[in-house]
C-alpha positions as CSV (number, residue, x, y, z in Angstrom):
1,M,136.1,135.5,227.5
2,E,136.9,138.9,228.9
3,N,138.0,142.4,227.9
4,F,134.6,143.4,226.5
5,S,134.7,146.7,224.7
6,W,131.8,149.1,225.1
7,L,131.0,151.4,222.1
8,N,131.6,154.6,224.1
9,Q,135.1,153.4,225.0
10,I,136.6,151.9,221.8
11,Q,139.8,153.6,220.6
12,S,141.6,153.3,217.2
13,S,144.0,150.8,218.6
14,D,141.1,148.5,219.3
15,Y,140.1,148.1,215.7
16,P,141.6,144.6,215.1
17,E,139.7,143.3,218.1
18,V,136.3,145.0,217.4
19,G,136.0,144.9,213.6
20,E,134.7,147.5,211.1
21,K,131.0,147.6,212.1
22,A,131.5,148.1,215.8
23,F,134.4,150.5,215.2
24,A,132.4,152.7,212.9
25,L,129.4,152.9,215.3
26,S,131.7,153.6,218.2
27,Q,133.2,156.6,216.5
28,L,129.7,158.0,215.8
29,A,128.6,157.3,219.3
30,Q,131.6,159.1,220.8
31,R,130.9,162.1,218.5
32,G,127.3,162.4,219.8
33,Y,125.4,160.7,217.0
34,P,122.4,158.5,218.1
35,V,123.8,155.0,218.4
36,S,122.2,152.3,220.7
37,D,124.5,151.3,223.5
38,G,126.3,148.0,223.2
39,F,129.4,146.0,223.8
40,V,131.8,143.9,221.7
41,I,132.8,140.3,222.2
42,P,136.4,140.6,221.0
43,A,138.0,138.6,218.2
44,A,140.3,137.0,220.7
45,S,137.3,135.2,222.3
46,F,136.5,133.7,218.9
47,Q,140.1,132.5,218.5
48,E,140.1,131.0,222.0
49,F,136.8,129.2,221.2
50,L,138.3,127.7,218.1
51,T,141.1,126.1,220.1
52,L,138.4,124.4,222.1
53,V,136.6,123.2,219.0
54,A,139.9,122.0,217.5
55,E,140.2,119.4,220.3
56,S,137.4,117.4,218.6
57,E,137.7,118.8,215.0
58,P,141.3,118.4,213.5
59,L,140.4,120.6,210.5
60,L,140.3,123.6,212.8
61,A,143.6,122.8,214.5
62,Q,145.8,124.7,212.0
63,L,143.7,127.6,210.8
64,P,143.8,128.9,208.1
65,N,146.3,126.5,206.5
66,S,144.1,123.5,207.1
67,F,141.7,124.8,204.4
68,L,144.4,124.9,201.6
69,Q,143.5,121.5,200.3
70,I,139.8,122.2,199.8
71,N,138.7,122.3,196.2
72,L,136.5,125.4,196.1
73,D,134.9,124.4,192.8
74,D,133.7,121.2,194.3
75,R,130.6,122.7,195.9
76,E,129.3,119.5,197.3
77,T,132.5,118.6,199.1
78,L,132.7,122.2,200.3
79,Q,129.1,122.0,201.6
80,L,129.8,118.8,203.5
81,T,133.0,120.3,205.0
82,A,131.0,123.4,206.0
83,Q,128.3,121.3,207.7
84,R,130.9,119.2,209.5
85,L,132.6,122.3,210.9
86,R,129.4,124.0,211.9
87,R,128.2,120.9,213.7
88,A,131.5,120.8,215.7
89,I,131.1,124.4,216.7
90,A,127.5,123.9,217.8
91,A,128.4,120.8,219.8
92,T,131.3,122.6,221.8
93,Y,130.2,124.0,225.1
94,L,131.3,127.4,226.3
95,P,133.1,127.4,229.6
96,E,130.9,128.4,232.5
97,V,133.2,131.3,233.4
98,W,132.8,132.7,229.9
99,L,129.0,132.5,230.1
100,S,129.0,134.2,233.5
101,N,131.1,137.1,232.2
102,L,129.0,137.4,229.1
103,I,125.6,137.4,230.8
104,A,126.9,140.0,233.3
105,Q,127.7,142.3,230.5
106,A,124.4,141.6,228.6
107,T,122.2,142.1,231.7
108,S,123.5,145.7,232.0
109,L,121.8,146.5,228.7
110,N,118.4,146.1,230.5
111,S,116.8,144.5,227.5
112,P,114.9,141.1,227.4
113,S,116.0,140.6,223.8
114,L,119.5,141.1,222.2
115,I,120.8,141.3,218.7
116,L,124.2,139.8,217.9
117,R,125.9,141.1,214.8
118,A,129.2,140.1,213.3
119,S,131.9,142.8,213.1
120,L,134.6,141.9,210.6
121,P,137.4,143.9,208.9
122,Q,136.6,145.5,205.5
123,P,135.8,144.2,202.9
124,L,134.1,141.4,204.8
125,T,131.6,143.6,206.6
126,G,128.1,142.3,206.0
127,L,129.2,138.7,205.3
128,L,127.3,137.1,208.2
129,P,123.6,137.4,209.2
130,A,122.6,138.8,212.6
131,Q,120.9,136.7,215.3
132,I,118.3,137.8,217.9
133,C,118.1,135.9,221.2
134,A,116.8,136.2,224.8
135,C,119.1,137.7,227.4
136,Q,119.6,134.3,229.0
137,K,122.7,132.1,229.3
138,D,121.6,129.2,227.1
139,S,120.1,131.5,224.4
140,L,123.1,133.7,224.3
141,A,125.5,130.7,224.0
142,T,123.5,129.1,221.2
143,N,123.1,132.2,219.1
144,L,126.7,133.3,219.7
145,K,127.9,130.0,218.4
146,Q,125.5,130.3,215.5
147,V,127.1,133.7,214.4
148,W,130.5,132.2,214.8
149,G,129.5,129.1,212.9
150,E,128.1,131.2,209.9
151,L,131.7,132.1,209.1
152,F,132.2,128.4,208.2
153,S,129.2,128.2,205.9
154,A,130.0,127.1,202.3
155,H,129.4,130.5,200.7
156,C,131.7,132.2,203.3
157,L,134.5,129.7,202.9
158,F,134.2,130.1,199.2
159,Y,134.2,133.9,199.3
160,C,137.1,134.2,201.8
161,F,139.5,131.9,200.0
162,R,138.5,132.6,196.4
163,H,138.0,136.3,196.6
164,H,139.7,137.5,199.8
165,R,142.5,134.9,199.6
166,E,142.6,134.3,203.4
167,F,140.4,133.1,206.2
168,P,139.4,135.9,208.7
169,L,140.1,135.1,212.4
170,D,139.3,138.6,213.5
171,L,135.6,138.0,214.1
172,A,134.1,140.2,216.8
173,I,130.5,140.2,217.8
174,L,128.5,143.4,218.6
175,V,125.8,142.9,221.2
176,Q,123.0,145.5,221.5
177,S,119.4,145.7,222.7
178,A,116.8,144.3,220.2
179,I,113.8,146.6,219.9
180,S,111.0,146.5,217.4
181,P,111.4,149.6,215.2
182,V,108.6,151.6,213.8
183,A,110.5,151.9,210.6
184,S,113.9,151.3,209.2
185,G,115.9,151.7,206.0
186,I,119.0,152.7,204.1
187,V,120.6,155.9,203.0
188,E,123.1,156.2,200.0
189,T,124.8,159.5,199.3
190,D,127.0,160.6,196.4
191,G,128.0,164.0,197.8
192,T,125.1,166.0,196.4
193,I,122.1,163.7,196.6
194,A,120.9,161.4,199.4
195,R,118.7,158.6,198.5
196,I,116.6,157.2,201.3
197,Q,114.7,153.8,201.3
198,A,112.2,153.0,204.1
199,N,109.7,150.4,205.2
200,W,107.8,149.6,208.3
201,G,109.5,147.4,210.9
202,F,113.0,145.9,210.6
203,G,115.0,146.4,207.4
204,H,115.0,142.6,206.8
205,S,112.3,143.1,204.1
206,I,114.4,145.6,202.2
207,V,117.6,143.5,202.4
208,K,115.8,140.4,201.1
209,G,114.2,142.3,198.3
210,E,110.7,141.3,199.5
211,V,109.2,144.8,199.1
212,L,109.7,147.9,197.0
213,P,110.4,150.4,199.8
214,D,109.4,154.1,200.0
215,F,111.9,156.4,198.3
216,F,113.0,159.9,199.0
217,Q,115.6,161.9,197.1
218,V,117.1,164.7,199.1
219,V,119.4,167.6,198.1
220,M,122.2,167.4,200.6
221,A,123.1,171.1,200.7
222,T,119.5,172.3,201.4
223,G,117.8,169.3,202.9
224,E,115.0,169.7,200.3
225,V,113.1,166.6,199.4
226,E,113.0,166.9,195.6
227,R,111.3,163.6,195.0
228,R,109.3,161.1,197.0
229,Q,107.6,157.9,195.9
230,I,105.5,155.6,198.0
231,G,106.6,152.0,197.6
232,H,104.9,148.7,197.1
233,K,105.0,147.3,200.6
234,N,102.8,144.4,201.8
235,R,104.9,142.8,204.6
236,A,107.4,143.8,207.3
237,Y,109.2,142.2,210.2
238,R,108.9,142.8,213.9
239,L,110.2,141.3,217.1
240,N,108.4,138.3,218.6
241,L,108.8,139.1,222.3
242,E,107.9,135.6,223.5
243,E,110.3,133.7,221.2
244,H,112.9,136.5,220.9
245,S,113.0,136.2,217.1
246,L,111.9,138.1,214.0
247,E,108.5,137.3,212.6
248,A,107.0,138.5,209.3
249,Y,103.5,140.1,209.3
250,L,101.2,141.6,206.6
251,L,100.9,145.3,206.5
252,S,97.4,146.8,206.7
253,E,96.0,148.6,203.7
254,E,96.5,151.9,205.5
255,E,100.2,151.1,206.1
256,Q,100.7,150.0,202.5
257,N,99.3,153.3,201.3
258,S,101.2,155.5,203.8
259,Y,104.9,156.5,204.0
260,A,106.8,154.6,206.6
261,L,108.5,157.9,207.6
262,S,106.5,160.7,209.0
263,D,107.5,164.2,208.0
264,E,108.9,164.7,211.5
265,D,111.0,161.6,211.3
266,L,112.1,162.3,207.8
267,G,113.3,165.8,208.9
268,E,115.3,164.3,211.8
269,L,116.9,161.8,209.5
270,I,117.8,164.5,206.9
271,R,119.4,166.6,209.7
272,V,121.6,163.7,210.8
273,I,122.6,163.0,207.2
274,Q,123.7,166.6,206.6
275,L,125.7,166.5,209.8
276,L,127.4,163.3,208.8
277,A,128.2,164.8,205.4
278,T,129.8,167.8,207.0
279,G,132.0,165.8,209.4
280,N,132.9,163.0,207.0
281,E,133.4,162.1,203.4
282,P,130.0,162.9,201.8
283,H,129.9,159.6,200.0
284,F,128.6,157.1,202.6
285,H,126.2,154.2,203.3
286,L,124.0,154.5,206.3
287,E,121.4,152.1,207.9
288,W,118.9,153.4,210.5
289,I,115.9,152.6,212.6
290,F,113.2,154.6,214.4
291,V,111.9,153.2,217.7
292,P,109.0,154.4,219.9
293,M,110.1,156.9,222.6
294,S,107.7,155.0,225.0
295,E,104.7,152.7,224.8
296,S,102.3,155.6,225.2
297,S,104.2,158.2,223.0
298,S,103.7,158.7,219.3
299,S,107.2,160.3,219.0
300,H,110.1,158.2,217.7
301,K,113.8,158.1,218.4
302,L,116.4,157.6,215.6
303,Y,119.3,155.1,216.0
304,L,122.1,154.5,213.5
305,T,122.8,150.8,213.0
306,Q,125.5,150.8,210.4
307,F,127.8,153.4,208.8
308,D,130.3,153.0,206.0
309,S,132.5,155.9,204.9
310,P,135.9,156.1,203.2
311,Q,137.1,158.8,205.6
312,L,136.0,157.3,208.8
313,P,139.1,157.4,211.1
314,S,140.6,154.0,211.2
315,P,144.0,152.5,211.8
316,E,146.4,151.7,208.9
317,V,145.7,148.0,209.3
318,A,142.1,148.4,208.0
319,P,141.9,147.2,204.4
320,T,140.7,149.9,201.9
321,I,139.2,147.7,199.2
322,E,135.7,148.7,198.3
323,L,133.3,145.9,197.2
324,P,130.7,146.5,194.5
325,N,127.1,147.1,195.5
326,L,124.9,144.1,195.8
327,I,121.7,144.8,193.9
328,V,119.8,141.6,194.1
329,K,120.2,138.0,195.3
330,G,118.5,134.9,193.9
331,L,119.2,131.2,193.4
332,S,122.4,129.9,191.8
333,A,121.2,128.2,188.6
334,S,124.6,128.1,186.8
335,G,128.0,128.8,188.4
336,G,130.7,131.2,187.3
337,R,131.1,134.9,187.1
338,A,130.9,137.5,184.3
339,I,131.2,141.3,184.1
340,A,129.1,143.0,181.4
341,P,126.5,145.7,180.8
342,A,122.8,145.0,181.6
343,F,120.2,144.5,178.9
344,L,116.6,144.4,180.0
345,V,113.7,142.6,178.4
346,P,110.9,142.9,181.0
347,D,108.1,141.2,179.0
348,V,108.6,137.6,177.8
349,R,105.5,137.9,175.6
350,E,107.4,140.2,173.3
351,D,108.8,139.0,170.0
352,L,112.3,137.7,170.2
353,P,114.5,140.9,170.7
354,T,117.9,141.6,169.3
355,I,120.5,141.9,172.0
356,P,124.1,143.0,171.9
357,P,126.7,140.3,172.4
358,N,128.3,139.8,175.8
359,C,125.7,141.5,177.9
360,I,123.9,140.3,181.0
361,L,120.3,139.5,180.1
362,I,117.8,140.7,182.7
363,T,114.2,139.5,182.4
364,S,111.2,138.2,184.3
365,S,111.7,134.7,183.0
366,I,113.4,132.8,180.2
367,V,111.2,130.9,177.8
368,P,112.8,128.1,175.7
369,D,112.3,129.9,172.4
370,W,114.7,132.6,173.7
371,L,117.5,130.1,173.3
372,P,119.3,132.3,170.7
373,L,119.6,135.1,173.2
374,L,121.6,132.9,175.6
375,Y,124.2,132.3,172.9
376,Q,124.8,136.1,172.9
377,A,124.6,136.7,176.6
378,A,127.5,136.7,179.1
379,G,125.0,135.9,181.9
380,V,121.3,135.6,182.7
381,V,119.3,137.0,185.6
382,A,115.6,136.0,185.8
383,E,113.1,137.2,188.4
384,K,111.2,133.9,188.1
385,S,112.2,130.4,186.8
386,G,113.7,127.6,188.9
387,L,116.9,125.5,189.2
388,T,115.5,122.9,186.8
389,S,114.0,125.3,184.3
390,H,115.1,125.3,180.7
391,A,116.9,128.5,181.2
392,A,119.0,127.0,184.0
393,I,119.7,123.8,182.0
394,I,120.8,125.7,178.9
395,A,123.0,128.1,180.9
396,R,124.8,125.2,182.6
397,E,125.4,123.5,179.3
398,L,126.7,126.7,177.7
399,G,128.8,127.5,180.7
400,I,127.4,131.0,181.4
401,P,126.4,132.1,184.9
402,A,122.7,132.3,185.7
403,V,120.7,133.6,188.7
404,V,117.0,132.8,188.9
405,G,114.4,133.8,191.5
406,A,116.0,137.2,191.6
407,T,113.0,139.2,192.8
408,G,113.0,142.9,191.9
409,A,115.9,142.6,189.4
410,I,114.0,144.5,186.7
411,E,113.1,147.3,189.0
412,K,116.5,147.7,190.5
413,I,118.7,147.4,187.4
414,Q,119.0,150.1,184.7
415,P,119.8,149.3,181.1
416,G,123.5,149.6,180.3
417,E,124.9,149.8,183.8
418,S,127.9,147.6,184.4
419,L,127.1,144.5,186.4
420,L,128.9,141.6,187.9
421,I,126.9,138.4,188.0
422,D,128.0,135.7,190.4
423,G,126.1,132.6,189.4
424,T,127.8,130.5,192.0
425,R,126.5,132.6,194.9
426,G,123.3,133.7,193.1
427,E,124.2,137.4,193.4
428,V,124.3,140.4,191.1
429,Y,126.4,143.5,191.8
430,R,126.5,147.0,190.4
431,L,130.0,148.1,189.3
432,S,129.3,151.5,187.8
433,P,127.0,154.4,188.5
434,R,123.4,154.1,187.2
435,K,122.8,155.4,183.7
436,S,119.7,157.0,182.4
437,S,116.8,154.5,182.1
438,S,116.5,155.4,178.4
439,T,120.1,154.4,177.7
440,Q,120.5,151.1,175.9
441,V,123.9,149.5,175.1
442,P,124.4,149.7,171.3
443,T,125.0,146.4,169.5
444,G,128.6,145.3,169.6
445,S,129.6,147.7,172.4
446,S,130.7,146.9,176.0
447,L,131.2,148.8,179.2
448,E,134.7,148.7,180.5
449,L,135.3,147.9,184.2
450,E,137.7,150.1,186.1
451,E,140.5,148.0,187.4
452,T,140.3,149.5,190.8
453,V,136.6,148.7,191.4
454,L,136.9,144.9,191.7
455,P,140.5,143.9,192.4
456,C,139.7,140.7,194.2
457,L,136.8,139.2,192.2
458,E,137.4,136.8,189.4
459,T,135.6,136.5,186.0
460,Q,133.8,133.3,184.9
461,D,135.1,129.9,186.0
462,N,136.7,127.8,183.3
463,P,134.6,124.8,182.4
464,P,136.0,121.2,182.8
465,T,138.0,120.0,179.9
466,A,139.0,116.5,178.7
467,T,142.5,117.1,180.1
468,T,141.2,117.8,183.6
469,V,138.9,114.8,183.6
470,N,141.5,112.4,182.2
471,R,143.6,113.1,185.3
472,V,141.1,111.1,187.3
473,S,139.9,108.7,184.6
474,S,142.8,106.3,184.7
475,Y,140.9,104.2,187.2
476,P,138.2,102.3,185.3
477,I,134.7,102.3,186.5
478,A,132.0,99.7,186.0
479,T,129.0,102.0,186.4
480,Q,128.4,103.7,183.0
481,L,128.8,107.5,183.0
482,F,126.8,109.5,180.4
483,V,126.4,113.2,179.6
484,N,123.3,115.3,179.2
485,L,123.3,117.5,176.1
486,S,121.1,119.6,173.9
487,Q,123.4,122.0,172.0
488,T,125.5,121.2,169.0
489,N,128.0,123.9,169.9
490,T,129.0,121.9,173.1
491,L,129.7,118.7,171.1
492,A,133.4,119.2,170.6
493,K,134.1,119.5,174.3
494,A,131.7,116.9,175.4
495,A,132.8,114.2,172.9
496,Q,136.3,114.3,174.4
497,L,135.2,113.5,177.9
498,P,135.6,109.9,179.3
499,V,131.9,109.1,179.1
500,D,130.0,106.2,177.6
501,G,127.9,108.4,175.4
502,V,124.9,110.8,175.7
503,G,122.4,109.6,178.3
504,L,119.9,112.4,177.6
505,L,119.7,114.3,174.4
506,R,117.0,116.9,175.1
507,S,115.1,117.2,171.9
508,E,113.0,120.2,172.6
509,L,116.0,122.4,173.2
510,L,117.8,120.9,170.2
511,I,114.7,121.6,168.0
512,L,114.4,125.2,169.1
513,E,117.6,125.9,167.2
514,L,116.0,124.6,164.0
515,L,112.6,126.3,164.3
516,G,113.9,129.7,163.1
517,N,111.4,131.5,165.4
518,Q,108.5,129.7,163.8
519,A,105.9,127.6,165.5
520,P,106.2,123.8,165.2
521,N,102.8,123.7,163.5
522,W,104.2,126.0,160.7
523,W,107.0,123.5,160.0
524,L,104.6,120.5,160.1
525,Q,102.7,121.8,157.1
526,P,102.9,119.3,154.2
527,E,105.2,121.5,152.0
528,R,107.7,122.2,154.9
529,K,107.6,118.9,156.9
530,P,110.2,117.1,154.7
531,I,112.6,120.0,155.2
532,F,112.1,120.0,159.0
533,I,112.7,116.2,159.2
534,K,116.0,116.6,157.2
535,L,117.1,119.5,159.5
536,L,116.3,117.5,162.6
537,A,118.0,114.4,161.2
538,G,121.1,116.5,160.4
539,A,121.3,117.8,164.0
540,I,120.9,114.4,165.5
541,T,123.5,113.0,163.1
542,Q,126.1,115.4,164.6
543,F,125.6,113.8,168.0
544,A,125.6,110.3,166.6
545,A,128.8,110.9,164.6
546,A,130.6,112.7,167.4
547,F,130.0,109.9,169.9
548,A,130.0,106.8,167.7
549,P,130.2,104.0,168.5
550,R,129.1,105.2,172.0
551,S,125.3,105.3,172.6
552,V,123.2,108.4,172.2
553,F,119.8,108.3,173.9
554,Y,117.4,110.8,172.2
555,R,114.6,111.9,174.4
556,S,111.6,112.9,172.3
557,T,109.9,116.2,172.9
558,D,108.4,117.2,176.2
559,W,106.8,120.5,175.3
560,R,105.1,122.6,178.0
561,D,103.0,125.0,176.0
562,P,102.8,128.0,178.3
563,E,106.6,128.3,178.0
564,L,106.2,128.7,174.3
565,P,103.0,130.7,173.8
566,R,103.8,131.9,170.4
567,F,104.7,128.4,169.2
568,F,101.6,126.7,170.4
569,D,98.8,129.2,169.6
570,H,97.9,127.2,166.5
571,L,98.4,123.7,167.6
572,P,95.2,121.6,167.9
573,N,93.7,121.1,171.4
574,S,96.2,123.5,172.9
575,K,94.8,125.5,175.9
576,S,96.3,127.8,178.4
577,Q,97.4,126.0,181.5
578,L,98.0,127.2,185.1
579,N,100.8,124.8,185.7
580,P,102.6,123.5,182.6
581,L,104.5,121.0,184.7
582,L,101.3,119.1,185.4
583,G,99.4,119.9,182.2
584,Q,99.6,118.9,178.6
585,R,103.1,117.5,178.3
586,G,105.1,114.4,177.6
587,T,103.6,111.5,175.7
588,F,100.1,112.6,176.4
589,T,100.6,115.4,173.8
590,Y,101.5,112.8,171.2
591,L,97.9,111.4,171.5
592,L,96.5,114.9,171.0
593,H,98.7,115.8,168.0
594,P,101.1,113.1,167.0
595,E,102.5,114.9,163.9
596,L,105.6,116.2,165.6
597,F,106.4,112.9,167.4
598,V,106.1,111.0,164.1
599,A,108.4,113.6,162.4
600,E,111.0,112.9,165.2
601,L,110.8,109.2,164.5
602,Q,111.2,109.8,160.8
603,A,114.3,111.9,161.5
604,L,115.7,109.1,163.6
605,A,115.1,106.7,160.7
606,L,117.1,109.0,158.4
607,V,120.0,108.9,160.8
608,F,119.9,105.1,160.8
609,Q,119.8,105.2,157.0
610,Q,123.1,107.1,157.0
611,G,124.8,104.2,158.7
612,Y,124.7,105.2,162.4
613,N,123.5,102.5,164.7
614,N,124.2,104.0,168.1
615,L,120.8,105.7,168.6
616,S,118.1,104.8,171.1
617,L,114.9,106.6,172.2
618,I,113.6,107.7,175.6
619,L,109.9,108.6,175.9
620,P,109.3,111.5,178.3
621,F,106.8,111.9,181.2
622,V,104.8,108.7,180.5
623,R,101.6,108.8,182.6
624,S,100.0,105.5,181.5
625,V,100.8,102.2,179.8
626,D,98.3,103.1,177.1
627,E,100.4,106.2,176.2
628,F,103.5,104.0,175.9
629,V,101.7,101.4,173.7
630,F,100.5,104.2,171.4
631,C,104.1,105.5,171.0
632,R,105.6,102.0,170.5
633,Q,103.2,101.2,167.8
634,R,104.3,104.3,165.8
635,I,107.9,103.1,166.3
636,V,107.0,99.6,165.0
637,D,105.2,101.2,162.0
638,L,108.4,102.9,160.9
639,G,110.6,99.8,161.6
640,L,112.8,101.5,164.1
641,N,112.6,98.6,166.5
642,K,114.4,96.5,163.9
643,Q,117.4,98.8,163.7
644,A,120.7,97.4,165.2
645,N,121.3,98.4,168.8
646,F,118.0,100.4,169.0
647,Q,116.3,100.4,172.4
648,L,113.1,101.9,173.5
649,W,113.3,103.4,177.0
650,M,111.0,105.6,179.1
651,M,111.5,108.2,181.7
652,A,110.6,107.0,185.2
653,E,109.4,110.2,186.7
654,V,105.6,109.8,187.2
655,P,105.2,107.8,190.5
656,S,102.6,105.5,189.0
657,V,105.4,103.6,187.2
658,L,106.3,102.2,190.7
659,F,103.0,100.3,190.7
660,Q,102.8,99.4,187.0
661,F,106.5,98.5,186.3
662,Q,105.8,94.9,185.2
663,E,103.0,96.1,182.9
664,Y,105.4,98.6,181.2
665,V,108.1,95.9,180.7
666,A,105.5,93.6,179.3
667,A,104.4,96.3,176.9
668,G,108.0,96.6,175.6
669,V,110.0,99.0,177.8
670,Q,113.7,98.0,177.4
671,G,115.2,100.4,179.9
672,I,114.3,103.3,182.2
673,S,115.9,106.6,183.1
674,I,115.0,108.1,186.4
675,G,114.1,111.8,186.2
676,T,114.6,113.0,189.8
677,N,113.4,116.5,189.1
678,D,109.8,115.5,188.2
679,L,109.8,112.5,190.5
680,T,110.7,114.7,193.5
681,Q,108.1,117.3,192.5
682,L,105.3,114.8,192.2
683,L,106.2,112.8,195.3
684,L,106.5,115.8,197.5
685,G,103.9,118.0,195.9
686,V,106.4,120.8,195.3
687,D,106.4,122.9,192.1
688,R,110.1,122.6,191.0
689,E,109.9,125.8,189.1
690,N,108.7,127.9,192.0
691,A,111.7,129.7,193.5
692,D,109.7,130.3,196.8
693,L,109.5,126.6,197.4
694,V,113.2,125.8,196.8
695,S,113.7,124.8,200.5
696,L,111.0,122.2,200.2
697,F,112.3,120.6,197.0
698,D,114.8,118.1,198.3
699,E,115.8,115.1,196.2
700,R,117.3,113.6,199.3
701,H,113.9,113.3,201.0
702,P,113.4,109.7,202.3
703,A,110.3,109.2,200.1
704,V,112.3,110.2,197.0
705,L,115.3,107.9,197.9
706,A,112.9,105.0,198.6
707,A,111.3,105.5,195.2
708,V,114.7,105.6,193.4
709,K,115.8,102.4,195.2
710,Q,112.6,100.7,194.4
711,L,112.9,101.6,190.7
712,I,116.5,100.2,190.6
713,D,115.4,97.0,192.4
714,L,112.5,96.6,189.9
715,A,114.8,97.1,186.9
716,K,117.3,94.5,188.3
717,A,114.5,92.0,188.9
718,T,113.2,92.4,185.3
719,E,116.8,92.5,183.9
720,I,116.5,95.8,182.1
721,P,119.0,98.7,182.5
722,C,118.3,101.6,184.9
723,S,119.9,105.0,184.5
724,I,119.4,108.3,186.3
725,C,119.6,111.7,184.6
726,G,118.1,114.2,187.0
727,Q,120.0,116.8,189.1
728,A,120.2,114.8,192.3
729,P,123.6,113.1,191.7
730,V,125.1,116.5,190.7
731,L,123.7,118.5,193.6
732,Y,124.3,115.8,196.2
733,P,127.2,113.6,195.1
734,E,127.0,111.7,198.4
735,L,123.9,110.0,196.8
736,I,126.2,108.4,194.2
737,D,127.5,106.0,196.8
738,S,124.0,104.7,197.5
739,L,123.1,104.6,193.8
740,V,126.2,102.4,193.1
741,R,125.4,100.1,196.0
742,W,121.8,99.7,194.9
743,G,123.0,98.7,191.5
744,I,122.3,101.6,189.2
745,S,123.4,100.8,185.6
746,S,124.4,104.3,184.6
747,I,124.4,107.9,185.7
748,S,124.0,110.8,183.2
749,V,125.0,114.3,184.2
750,E,125.7,117.7,182.6
751,V,129.1,118.5,181.1
752,E,130.3,120.5,184.0
753,A,129.7,117.7,186.5
754,V,131.5,114.9,184.6
755,E,134.8,115.1,186.4
756,K,133.4,115.1,190.0
757,T,130.8,112.4,189.1
758,Y,133.5,110.1,187.7
759,Q,135.5,110.6,190.9
760,A,132.5,109.9,193.1
761,I,131.6,106.7,191.1
762,A,135.2,105.5,191.3
763,R,135.4,106.1,195.1
764,A,132.0,104.3,195.6
765,E,133.1,101.3,193.6
766,Q,136.4,101.1,195.4
767,R,134.7,101.2,198.8
768,I,132.4,98.4,197.8
769,I,135.4,96.3,196.6
770,L,137.4,97.1,199.7
771,E,134.5,96.1,202.0
772,A,134.0,92.9,200.1
773,A,137.7,92.1,200.4
774,R,137.6,92.8,204.1
775,R,134.6,90.5,204.6
776,R,136.4,87.7,202.7
777,L,139.5,88.2,204.8
778,D,137.5,88.1,208.0
């Protein structure tokens, strides 16, 4: 590790070794603009380090060709590969001579804390997060490897190979002093207007969308501030001097109600913006900070931390592709990508709106009675909701991309502007200039995307088909594989898949199609109830007919009333609940108002009368044996228990079932289906719909796995089947090996996951057979 390049010495010929970020800042520094001093660890050092790692990790031996066999659409395998590579990088020591050279350069910055930022060629700039560390050997080594390792994260591998078509080896690292800024922000210019965003402290809060920053609109020619608006700021980030890391802190009431930029600092920033526009292309993106001149001074010094401009001098080797503007980032709820105009519905309490076809729906949250909107939409962005919400489930089944937990989406997106939604990465991009906030896309229209804007991003992924799955289904599996469904318009595709039937037919989502925007109570009136029962029986019949003679497990309704406020206002005993996941739901609601449950049973009876005998029933969210007994008696009253092949199962998702399993079986439970979403939530005390708690919601937690294994063991001991229908096997296919070893009877997954689940089951069973054969030979 040598040949470090200082910003004030970098030349155009150095571009391949220093990357876009460092090169841009070096050009500004050499022209007299305020840029903090720093040096670059060249890309050659990264490549040398990879040769050391390759001695213990063969996958890195022949970069980038060694990645050609990775299936980018198999996100679980991709994540495991990424983890393996990053562990190998972290475990490889830097040679002592490298560390000596590095610390010698770093010490000359005279700063106890350093910031390490990746500097890549365009359009990969901004792909990797920065790291802050102490100016010490061990800290530098650890954090340097962390920045390098980020390039091998799952989302970076996916982006580089899917969108950029190659793996970048030209990764340089810019090292500068880390100083807590008074304020920081972003500038975007269009040639005539500069738009400035600002907040206290580091710009981390703006990038993460945690605050609505202060806003200033400046006329470039005159420097006049023609508009200013104070933001909604309640938190910021500063440097923890003891731990050499960023820490969040709450802003005081005075800071929240004050502009982060003083008039003096704003004037200085405007002056620099005008100079940059004179010497460069006036369309540019700028990031900046103000730091104290000294501990005792109230004056501040401006530093530029990032600059992107089309006319910045650069060698011909620099790519010229411009990426779209990232607006908001959330959680990936449903994979795929789509390009369409935005349609905003800020208030979920409104009556069901009419939306144009093939738009991207932007809203605070998706309630189940908005299901018809999802049929029209090309994608969905919700500020709230979680990965296991009804919106996410429906989007995955319909095969449209969805991003949830996208804080600030309604504020940042204007109606009608052209967007790209990347459901796989949980990101939303702007592809066209903002339109007037009063503009709405007329029904039936669409905004066209200029071909030059996004040459290397693809549209939505193709869903799995019977053909693709049949390529791997030639090897028979003993563990039954089922599919989760709720929509009749996905039947044709799902019925062709090599599955043993429907392991989970979600009734509440199916019924929403039949309600016609009316409350269930309206349909349950004496004069309408027979019509509703026939409609429901007709819908269920479609599933029974499509999969016959394969089994269809119908799960009765699990309404959570705050999600359907207009539908439940008139139901008896319905009250507003703070947390619908723990309130009136599941079989408990049948005790309060059994009319709907009885109507469901009558609909099932009609399906049997038509000659279909492949239906069974699963009871949802059973809290007590008494609830189960109540439901079973209604089933006996209608004679469903006497129908051929009919079985009465229950969801095993409330932890009390672990302690009352024998009592449930004695009461008549004939099978269980493990719902890992609710089981995890209740075992770990984590609201599964809260996007802020997503890092705590882990279905691989030892407590969850122990509970799942115990349920399987209890089912085997009582000789009843045990299935699993939650998201765990889909999100973490490595769990399938354990499930098969423990003796799970069946696994039920969504349509999109059938192929990889089939493969995972087949591999797990083959390993067990192979291990048994080896033991026999030994």
